[in-house]
C-alpha positions as CSV (number, residue, x, y, z in Angstrom):
1,M,82.7,134.4,-54.4
2,I,82.3,133.1,-50.8
3,T,81.1,136.5,-49.8
4,S,78.6,136.6,-52.7
5,L,77.1,133.3,-51.4
6,H,76.4,134.3,-47.9
7,L,75.3,137.8,-48.7
8,F,71.9,136.4,-49.5
9,S,71.5,135.1,-45.9
10,C,70.2,137.9,-43.8
11,S,67.8,137.1,-40.9
12,P,65.1,139.3,-39.5
13,A,65.0,140.6,-36.0
14,H,61.9,142.6,-35.6
15,R,58.5,142.0,-37.3
16,K,56.5,145.0,-38.2
17,K,52.7,144.8,-38.4
18,S,51.5,144.4,-42.0
19,I,50.0,147.6,-43.3
20,S,47.9,145.9,-46.0
21,A,46.4,142.5,-46.8
22,P,48.7,140.0,-48.4
23,E,47.2,136.6,-49.4
24,Q,47.5,133.7,-47.1
25,S,49.6,130.9,-48.4
26,S,47.7,127.7,-49.1
27,F,50.7,125.9,-50.6
28,K,51.6,122.4,-49.6
29,P,54.5,120.8,-51.5
30,N,54.1,117.3,-53.0
31,P,56.3,114.8,-51.3
32,G,59.6,114.4,-53.2
33,Y,58.9,117.5,-55.4
34,G,60.6,120.8,-55.5
35,D,61.1,124.1,-57.4
36,A,63.5,125.2,-60.0
37,Y,64.4,128.9,-60.7
38,L,66.6,130.7,-63.1
39,Y,67.7,134.2,-62.2
40,D,69.5,136.8,-64.3
41,V,72.2,138.3,-62.1
42,K,74.0,141.7,-62.3
43,I,77.0,142.4,-60.2
44,N,78.7,145.7,-59.6
45,R,82.0,145.5,-57.7
46,D,83.9,148.8,-57.4
47,G,82.4,150.1,-60.6
48,R,83.1,147.0,-62.6
49,K,80.0,145.4,-63.9
50,R,79.3,141.9,-65.1
51,S,76.3,139.6,-65.5
52,T,75.7,135.9,-65.0
53,R,73.0,133.4,-64.4
54,L,71.9,131.6,-61.2
55,D,70.2,128.3,-61.2
56,V,68.3,127.4,-58.0
57,Y,66.9,124.0,-57.1
58,I,65.0,123.8,-53.9
59,R,63.0,121.4,-51.8
60,P,61.9,121.8,-48.2
61,D,65.1,120.3,-46.8
62,T,67.8,121.0,-49.4
63,L,68.9,124.0,-51.6
64,A,71.2,123.6,-54.6
65,L,72.9,126.6,-56.4
66,F,74.8,126.8,-59.6
67,V,76.2,130.2,-60.6
68,R,77.3,130.3,-64.2
69,A,80.3,132.2,-65.5
70,Y,81.6,133.1,-69.0
71,L,81.8,130.4,-71.7
72,G,79.3,128.3,-69.7
73,K,81.9,127.3,-67.0
74,G,80.6,127.0,-63.5
75,A,81.8,129.7,-61.1
76,L,80.1,128.2,-58.0
77,K,78.2,125.0,-57.1
78,A,76.6,124.5,-53.7
79,V,74.4,122.0,-51.9
80,I,72.9,123.3,-48.7
81,T,70.9,121.4,-46.0
82,E,69.5,122.7,-42.8
83,D,72.7,121.9,-40.8
84,N,75.5,121.8,-43.4
85,S,76.8,123.3,-46.6
86,S,79.1,122.0,-49.4
87,V,80.4,124.6,-51.8
88,Y,82.7,124.0,-54.8
89,F,84.5,126.6,-56.9
90,P,85.4,124.8,-60.2
91,T,87.6,127.6,-61.6
92,E,89.8,127.7,-58.5
93,N,89.3,124.0,-57.7
94,E,88.6,124.9,-54.1
95,Y,85.8,123.7,-51.8
96,F,84.3,124.3,-48.4
97,R,82.3,122.0,-46.1
98,G,80.7,123.2,-42.9
99,R,78.4,125.9,-41.7
100,L,78.2,129.1,-43.8
101,G,78.4,131.2,-40.7
102,D,82.0,130.1,-40.3
103,L,82.9,131.9,-43.5
104,S,81.6,135.3,-42.4
105,E,84.1,138.1,-41.7
106,G,84.0,139.8,-38.3
107,R,80.9,139.6,-36.0
108,C,78.3,140.9,-38.5
109,D,76.6,137.5,-38.9
110,D,77.1,135.9,-35.5
111,G,74.5,133.4,-34.5
112,L,72.6,133.3,-37.8
113,E,71.2,130.0,-39.1
114,F,72.3,130.6,-42.7
115,E,71.3,127.2,-44.0
116,S,67.7,127.2,-42.6
117,I,67.2,130.9,-43.6
118,L,68.3,130.3,-47.2
119,I,66.0,127.3,-47.6
120,D,63.0,129.1,-46.0
121,L,63.5,132.2,-48.1
122,F,62.0,130.2,-51.1
123,Y,59.0,129.0,-49.1
124,E,58.1,131.9,-46.8
125,R,58.2,135.7,-46.7
126,P,60.8,137.0,-44.2
127,V,58.0,138.3,-41.9
128,D,57.0,134.6,-41.4
129,F,60.4,133.3,-40.7
130,K,61.0,131.3,-37.5
131,H,64.6,132.5,-37.4
132,D,64.9,135.7,-35.3
133,S,68.1,137.6,-34.7
134,A,68.8,140.6,-32.7
135,N,71.3,141.6,-35.4
136,Y,68.8,142.1,-38.2
137,Y,65.5,143.9,-38.7
138,I,62.9,144.0,-41.4
139,V,61.6,147.0,-43.3
140,I,58.3,146.4,-45.1
141,L,58.6,148.2,-48.5
142,N,55.4,146.9,-49.9
143,E,52.7,144.4,-49.1
144,S,49.7,143.7,-51.4
145,R,47.8,140.7,-52.6
146,E,49.9,140.5,-55.7
147,S,53.4,141.1,-54.4
148,C,55.4,141.9,-51.3
149,R,58.8,143.5,-50.9
150,Y,61.0,143.6,-47.9
151,K,64.4,144.9,-46.9
152,L,66.5,142.9,-44.3
153,V,69.1,145.2,-42.7
154,S,72.1,144.3,-40.5
155,I,72.2,146.4,-37.4
156,M,75.9,145.7,-36.9
157,C,77.4,146.3,-40.3
158,G,74.9,147.9,-42.6
159,R,74.4,145.1,-45.1
160,A,71.0,145.1,-46.7
161,L,69.1,142.5,-48.6
162,E,65.9,143.3,-50.6
163,V,63.5,140.5,-51.5
164,E,60.4,140.8,-53.7
165,Y,57.8,138.1,-53.8
166,E,55.0,137.4,-56.4
167,F,51.9,135.5,-55.4
168,R,51.6,132.4,-57.6
169,D,50.1,129.0,-57.2
170,G,48.9,129.7,-53.7
171,R,52.1,131.2,-52.3
172,Y,54.6,134.0,-52.6
173,I,57.7,133.1,-54.6
174,P,61.0,135.2,-54.7
175,V,61.3,137.1,-58.0
176,F,64.0,139.6,-57.0
177,L,66.9,139.6,-54.6
178,G,69.1,142.7,-54.3
179,F,72.1,143.1,-52.0
180,A,74.2,146.2,-51.2
181,N,77.0,146.5,-48.7
182,D,77.4,149.5,-46.4
183,D,80.0,151.4,-48.4
184,G,78.5,150.9,-51.8
185,S,81.5,148.9,-53.2
186,L,79.4,145.9,-54.0
187,S,75.8,145.4,-55.3
188,I,74.1,142.3,-56.6
189,E,70.7,142.1,-58.3
190,A,69.1,138.8,-59.2
191,R,65.8,138.9,-61.2
192,R,63.7,135.8,-61.8
193,R,63.7,134.8,-65.5
194,N,61.5,131.7,-65.1
195,Q,60.6,129.0,-62.7
196,R,59.0,125.5,-62.5
197,L,57.1,125.1,-59.3
198,N,56.2,121.9,-57.3
199,T,57.7,119.6,-59.9
200,E,60.0,116.6,-60.1
201,I,63.7,117.5,-60.0
202,P,66.4,115.0,-60.9
203,A,68.3,113.7,-57.9
204,E,71.6,114.7,-59.4
205,K,70.7,118.4,-59.1
206,F,71.1,117.9,-55.3
207,S,74.4,116.1,-55.5
208,L,77.8,117.7,-55.5
209,S,81.0,115.9,-56.7
210,I,84.2,117.5,-55.4
211,P,87.5,116.3,-57.1
212,G,90.0,114.6,-54.9
213,D,92.7,117.1,-55.8
214,A,90.5,120.1,-54.8
215,T,91.9,122.4,-52.1
216,A,89.9,122.8,-48.9
217,L,89.0,126.4,-47.8
218,E,89.6,127.0,-44.1
219,P,87.3,129.5,-42.2
């Protein structure tokens, strides 16, 4: 499950010139407001398929995730700020606090600002990110006034993330995220079911309570 969380955290290295004319974002978030998304998620791991739901609550400085599992029990809860992450796995009663990059295996994700990238993913298209990395590059799959689709590819280990955006309410919002690793043993697709944009979100959505008897995960 740790791997599944940071798979959605690729960073672009090279920006290709736009080949069409996407809309220019005119969005300005209301102070204290945020967005709420619900995604349908399909996971294929070594030929075994399952589905779940992903709740996302986002404001310009904080991202909260809740991955549902069977029988309504939570499989993952996370609260992410620009410089720190707290992740709790209720089923295993395990947790992690720190930088997501510390959880990455090998050198594939060295130097990536996972927290900032994850937050910005919901407010900007990858070609507009301020986070550049020599380890990743962007492939523009489609750019139009109505929608844009990009693939972010790891140079070092072949991981690829596809993100599709739909233009709504003066900005592009992520309606599809798809991940596949280099050997095809894991793929994840998350499709937007619905969303509430620029709205009030209860403060408790951005809080995470970790039981005192939970076990800490070490990088």
